[in-house]
Structures are given as structure tokens and as C-alpha cells.
N, C-alpha and C positions, 0 to 999 in steps of 0.2 A: 667387721663381719656383717653388721646390719646393712651396710651399703651393698654388699654382694647379694644378700638375700633379697633386698629390694630390687636390684637389677634382674635377678633371676625371675622374680615374680612378675616384673614388668615384661620381660621377654615372653614368659608363658602366656600372659594376658594378651599381648600383641599377636602372638602366634594363634591363639584361640580365636581372637577377633578376625584375623585374616582367614582362618579356616572357615568360619561361619559366613563371611562375605563371599568366599569362593563357592561354597556349597549352595547358597541360596540366591546368589545374584550373578556373579561373574561367569560361572560355568554356563549358564543359560545365555548370557550375552555373547559369549564366544561362539556358541552354536548358531545364534542368530546372524552373527557376522559371517560365518562360513556359508550359511545358506544364501545370504545376500550377495556375496561375491560370486558364487556359482550361478545363481539365477541371473545376475547381471551379465556375466560373461556369455552364458548360453543365449540369452535373448538378443544381446547386441551382435553376437556372431551371426545368428539367423537373420537379423535385420540387415546387417552389413553385406553378407556374402550370399544369402539365399534370395532376399528381396532386392539386393543390389542398390541399397540406399547409402547415402553419405553417412560417415560415422557421427558427425554432429547432429544430423537429422534423427538418428536412432535414439538419442537421449530424450526426445520429446515423448516417446512411447511410455515412459515410466511415470506412474502417478505418485510414487514415493521419491523423496529427494535422494539422489545417488551422487551428489556433488562431493561427498567425502571420499568416494572411491576413486582410485587412479585407474583409468582405462587406457590401454594401449593396444596397438594393432601391429602384428608381425607375421608375415608370410602365411596368410589365410588362417590366422589365429588371433583371438581376442584374449587379452590378459586383464583381469580385474584384481586390483590389490586394495586391501583395507589399510587404513592408517597404521603406522608402526609395524607393518608386516604381520599383523595378526592372522591374516588369511590371504592366500593367493589362489585364484582359480583361473584355469585356462580352458578355452573352448576352441576346437579346431574344426575348420570346414573341410569336408572331403567331397569332391564332385560326385554327384549322384546319390550321396548318402545324407547330406546336410551337415549340421553342426553337432558335435558331441563334446562332453566335458572330458578333459584330459586328466585333471587333478581335482 
């Protein structure tokens, strides 16, 4: 019976610790990741399709390191993915209107 009470106490403590980490750290980090993927997709889309520069050349415009993001190009669209699929942002180019975020 003491083992069961100990396991229940351990689960409650771990759940409480996980909740505190989520509330005060991880939730903010997830928002930062979503902003970073959207910002990167929009800026690279504008660089690539509006300014008509090469995709690799557009990476030099960023002062922050974006090497952890996966950037791909498909049919007038730039897709920026965070590691482990935490966030995916797409920016699409429309002639005469420029680039806009899709997701």
C-alpha cells in the first residue's frame, strides 16, 4: 500500500512540475517559435518572389540564426518549418499583391 501511495505522490509531483514548466517557460517558447516561422516565411517569400533573388541569397538578410528552420519552396510559396513540427508557416506570392501568410 505504501508503494501505491508513493507512486501516486510521484505522479502528482511530476504533473505539478510539468504544469509549472508549461505555464512559465514552454508556452512562451512555443509562441516565439510560431512568430519565428511566420516571420521567416514572409520575409523569404518577399525576397524570393518580389525582389527576385535566389533562395540561398535570401538567407543572408537575417541577423538571427535561422539554420534550425527547414525552408522549402513550392509553386510561388515558401514553407518554414520548426524542428519536430512545432510550427509550420506558409507565405504565398500573388502577382500584383506581393506575399501574404497562409497559415
